[in-house]
C-alpha positions in Angstrom: 0.0 0.0 0.0 2.8 2.4 0.9 4.6 1.5 -2.4 1.5 2.4 -4.4 1.1 5.7 -2.5 4.8 6.6 -3.2 4.3 5.7 -6.9 1.2 7.8 -7.1 2.9 10.8 -5.4 5.8 10.5 -7.8 3.5 10.3 -10.8 1.6 13.4 -9.6 4.9 15.3 -9.1 6.0 14.4 -12.6 2.6 15.5 -14.0 2.7 18.8 -12.2 6.3 19.5 -13.4 5.2 18.7 -17.0 2.1 20.8 -16.7 4.0 23.8 -15.3 6.7 23.6 -18.0 4.7 22.8 -21.0 2.7 25.5 -22.7 0.5 25.2 -25.8 -0.1 28.4 -27.9 -3.3 30.4 -27.4 -6.5 29.3 -29.2 -9.3 31.7 -29.9 -8.2 34.1 -27.2 -7.7 31.5 -24.5 -4.1 31.1 -23.3 -3.5 27.3 -23.3 -1.6 26.8 -20.1 -1.9 23.3 -18.6 -1.1 24.7 -15.2 -4.5 26.3 -15.2 -5.9 22.8 -14.7 -4.2 22.5 -11.3 -7.6 22.6 -9.5 -8.2 19.2 -11.1 -5.2 17.5 -9.5 -7.1 16.0 -6.6 -9.8 14.5 -8.8 -7.1 13.2 -11.2 -5.2 11.4 -8.4 -8.0 10.1 -6.2 -11.6 8.8 -6.3 -12.9 12.3 -5.4 -15.2 13.9 -7.9 -14.0 17.0 -9.7 -14.7 20.3 -7.9 -16.6 23.2 -9.3 -13.4 25.1 -9.8 -11.9 22.2 -11.6 -14.9 22.0 -14.0 -14.8 25.7 -14.5 -11.1 25.6 -15.5 -11.7 22.6 -17.7 -14.5 24.4 -19.5 -12.2 27.5 -19.9 -9.4 25.3 -21.3 -11.7 23.2 -23.5 -10.5 24.7 -26.7 -6.9 23.8 -25.7 -7.5 20.1 -25.1 -6.6 19.0 -28.6 -3.3 20.8 -28.3 -2.7 19.0 -25.0 -3.6 15.7 -26.5 -1.1 16.3 -29.4 1.7 17.3 -27.0 3.8 14.2 -26.3 4.6 15.5 -22.8 1.0 15.8 -21.9 -1.0 13.3 -23.8 -0.5 10.4 -21.4 -2.1 12.5 -18.7 -4.9 14.0 -20.9 -5.8 10.5 -22.2 -5.6 8.7 -18.9 -8.6 7.0 -17.3 -8.6 9.5 -14.5 -8.7 12.4 -16.9 -11.7 10.7 -18.6 -13.3 10.4 -15.2 -12.8 14.1 -14.5 -14.1 15.0 -18.0 -17.2 12.9 -17.5 -17.7 14.3 -14.0 -17.7 17.8 -15.5 -19.8 16.8 -18.4 -17.2 17.9 -20.9 -16.8 15.5 -23.8 -13.3 14.4 -24.8 -12.6 16.0 -28.2 -11.8 13.9 -31.3 -8.6 15.4 -32.5 
């Protein structure tokens, strides 16, 4: 159990580092900055449902999701089962890119 927790913390740390370093260009006036999705970190790493602030940020960044999916540094996180869970919880369909 402790080993799983350590691996989860390590994965979250790597994800946060990638999110803070990676930047996708602006799309239709929205600055595509993956760090804006930080309110979704708890929902992405636990069984907790996404918060209202997570869903608001996800809606705000919706136009950027294809760019995140196409970014090799981010796609594993954007296409993960937990990302799908958050997207479904916020009622935001995963784009077909």
